[in-house]
N, C-alpha and C positions, 0 to 999 in steps of 0.2 A: 508403314503406318497402319495400326489396327483400327477396327470399326469404332471402338469407344473413343479413341483420340480424334477421329474424323468427326464424330458426333459432337464432341466438346468444342471442336474448332468451329463447326457450323453455328452452334449456339453463341459462342464468343463473338463471331462475326455479326450475328444479328443484334447483339447487345451493343455493338459499336456503330450501328447504322443510325447516326444521329437524326437525319432528316425524318425517317419513318418513326423513330422513337418520339420525336417532338410532335408529329401528327397524332400518334397514339395518345400522348399526354393531353393534347388539346381536346381530342374526342372524349377522353376520360373525364376531364374537367366539365365539359358540356353535359355529359351524362350524369355527373354528380349533381350539377345544378338542376337538371331536369328531374332527377329522382327526388331531390329535396322539395321541389315545388309540387310534384305529384303527391307526395306524402302530405303536404300542407292541404292540397285540394281534397284529399280523402278525408282528412280531419275536419275540414270546414265546408264540406259540400253543401250543407243545408243552410249555411249562413253567409254565402257570398253576397257582397254588395254589388250595386250596379257597375261601379268603376272596376271592381275585381272581375265581374263578368265580361266586361270589354277586354280587359287584359287577358282573360282566359282564351278569347278568340285568337289573339296574337300568339299566345302560348301554343295553341293547337297547331298553328302554322309552323312555328319554330320546332315543335316536337316532331312533326311530320318530316321536316327537312333534316333534322338530326338523325332520324331513323334511316332515311335514305343515305345520308353521309356515312353512317356506321356500316350499313350493308355494303355500300360501294367500296369502302375501305377494306372491310374484311374479305370481300371477293377479290379485289385487285392485289392485296398484300401478298398472298401466296405466289402470284405470278412474279412479283418482284423477288421474293425469297428464292424461288427456283432458278431465276434467270441471272442472279447476281454474278455468279462465277463465269457464266458464258460472256456477259457483257464486259466484265473486267479482265477477261482472258486468264482467269485463275484456274478454270477447268483444264485448259491445255497444260498449264504449268504443273498441276497436281498429277495428271496422267503421265506427263513426261518425267516426273520425279519418281515414278514407279508405284503410285497409289493404285491399289486394286479397284477396278471399276465396279465390281459387284459390291464391295464394301462402301464405296463412294455413293453409289446409287441408293442403297437402302439407308445409309446414314443420313443422306440429305432428305429423303422422304420422312424418316423418323424425326429428324430435327425440325423440319417444316411443320409436321403434324403437331408436335409438342408445343412449338412456339405459337402456332396459330390457335391452338386450344387455349393457351395461356392468355393471349390477347383477347380472344372471344370471351373467356371467363371474366376478365377485368372489365371489358367494355359492355357486355350484355348480361351475363348471368348474375353478377353481384347486384347491379342496379335493379334487374328484373326480380330477383329474389326479395329485395327490400320492399319493392312496391307490392308484390304479391303478399308478402307477410303482413304488411300494413293493411292491404285491402281485405284480407281475411278477418281482420278485427272489426271491420265495418259490417253491420247487419245486412245492408243492401248488397254489398259486394260479396259477402259470404253466401247469400242466396244464389247469386249469379254463378259463383264457382260450383256450388252444389248442383245446380241445373246443368252446368257444363260437364261435370263428372258423371251425372246420370246419362247424359247424351252419349258420352264416351262408352259407358258400360252397355248401353243399348246397342251400340255398333260393334260390340265385342272387341273393343280395343283396350289397351292398358297403358299406364304411364311408362312401364318398363318396355313394352313393345314399341311405343312411340319413340322412346329414347334410343333404343337399339337401332331403329330405322334411321333416326337422325344421324347417329354416329356412323352407321354404315354408309349413308349418302355422303357425309362429309369426307370420309376417307376416300370414297370413290371419286369425289370432286378433286381432291388433291392429287390422286393418281392420274386422272385425266389431264390436269394442269401440268404435272411432271412430264407426261407423255408428249403433250403439245410443245412444251419447253425444249425437251431433248430433240425432237424432230426439227424444230425451227431454230435451235441453238440460241434460244433466248431473244429472238428478234421481236419487234413490235407486233408482228402479225400473229404471234403465238395465241392471242386471245381469240382470233377468228378460227384457228385450227381447233381450239378447245370447244368452241360452239359447234363446229362441225362434228367433232367426236360426240358431244352431248346429244345432238340430233340423231346421229346413227344409233347411239345407245338407246335412246327413247323409242326409236322404231323397233329395235330388237326386243326390248322389254315388252312393248305393247303387243307385238306379235306373239311372244311366248306366253303372255297373259291369257291368250285364248285357250291354252291347255287347262289351267285350273278352272276356268269358266265353263268349259265344255264338260268337265268332270264333276261339276257342282261342288267345288271346294267351299269350305266355310270361310268367313271373313278372316279368321286367324290363319287358316291354311293358305289363303291367297297372299296374306302379308308375309308369312314365312317363305313362301315360294318366291315372291318378288325379292325379298332380302337375300335369299340364296342365289338367285340369278345375278343380282347386283354384286355379290361377293365374288362369284365366278368371273364376271366381267372384269372386276378390279384386278383379280389375280392374273387373268389373261393379258390385260393391258400393261400391267406391271412387268410381266415376263417379256412382252413384246418390246417395251421401252428399254428394258435392260439389254435385250439383244441388239437393238439399234445403237445404244450407247457403247456397247462393246466394239462394234464395227465402225464407229464414228471417227472420222478424221478431224481431229481438233487442231 
């Protein structure tokens, strides 16, 4: 079985996972309703009645809870995607059937990365883009965004650099999740191992951050240095995970 076929098999498996697809759909509907009301608030911010102002307080609470629900789901979902084969004993069957462990490892990470990005795009990026687009049409909101962009420029950051850092961090998170899942074979304690890895990684990065600080790197240089360190850690963890998976008794 080649890597392309394994990749397609993983995506097909995710699309048949009804329980989590239903949860994703429910969150998507909640986000749509929230987006519609936020657009309404932006349009009528100056003309809200007293009854609408009361409802606005309830909406703020609902909005805060929906944000927490979205982040919790998007954080826990990759753990489920990575551990499915271990919990269903599919991993052992795949390896026993002669599937190459290298191909299986990278195909699973690639499929999880693509699927997680798609879910994040539907749940967060589309509603967020609609709200931001509508907000930029409001004079007050437009001034706020202009001030924010000026603040970013003052700190020598850029939208591209921030996006690169986000993608790098997200890939690193998935690799740490995959490492914890492989070591624990998909058990429920996987999340605790992941937090342990994250703490060790933070300590390493904070220690290495002393190098650019002592050499008076610019803000951009420090950002590039941190991203490079994060990439090297991701590669190292991925290779270590692959080594463990090769020797694992399934």
